[in-house]
BABABA-895446 format. One line per 10 residues: their letters; for each residue x, y, z of C-alpha. Coordinates in steps of 0.001 Angstrom, whole numbers, plus 500000, padded with zeros to 6 digits. Layout:
<pts>
a	X/Y/Z ~ ...
</pts>
This chain:
<pts>
xxxxxxxxxx	500000/500000/500000 ~ 501404/503354/499019 ~ 502131/506501/500909 ~ 499427/509156/500856 ~ 501800/511702/499329 ~ 503611/509593/496719 ~ 501308/506636/496084 ~ 502494/503154/495151 ~ 506050/502323/494155 ~ 506807/501197/490598
xxxxxxxxxx	507252/497628/491888 ~ 503635/497610/493131 ~ 502306/499340/490024 ~ 503887/496626/487860 ~ 501759/494070/489767 ~ 498490/495970/489405 ~ 495713/493596/488361 ~ 492557/495182/489744 ~ 490859/498399/488666 ~ 488182/500039/490792
xxxxxxxxxx	486368/502565/488576 ~ 485864/505962/490208 ~ 484048/509072/489032 ~ 484184/512679/490089 ~ 487150/514276/491791 ~ 488256/511283/493891 ~ 491557/509837/492656 ~ 492347/507323/495406 ~ 490690/505173/498051 ~ 491615/504205/501599
xxxxxxxxxx	493239/500728/501678 ~ 490455/499236/503817 ~ 487760/500637/501508 ~ 489572/499229/498460 ~ 489870/495817/500134 ~ 486166/495859/501012 ~ 485188/496674/497422 ~ 487463/493941/496045 ~ 486142/491335/498502 ~ 482530/492303/497790
xxxxxxxxxx	483120/491858/494058 ~ 484870/488504/494571 ~ 481928/487198/496609 ~ 479445/488584/494071 ~ 481193/486817/491200 ~ 481429/483533/493116 ~ 477721/483626/493924 ~ 476996/484032/490197 ~ 478931/480829/489509 ~ 481936/482354/487775
</pts>
């Protein structure tokens, strides 16, 4: 997880595999919020039988 001022390091950005679409003026999310969104989506997809 990156620093609030500089974001993620290049090493982490090279591993990026998940995109959380955002609209408006928000350009980043709190780590716990991001984890919650990712887990919600994983459970949603599993319940659909993917």
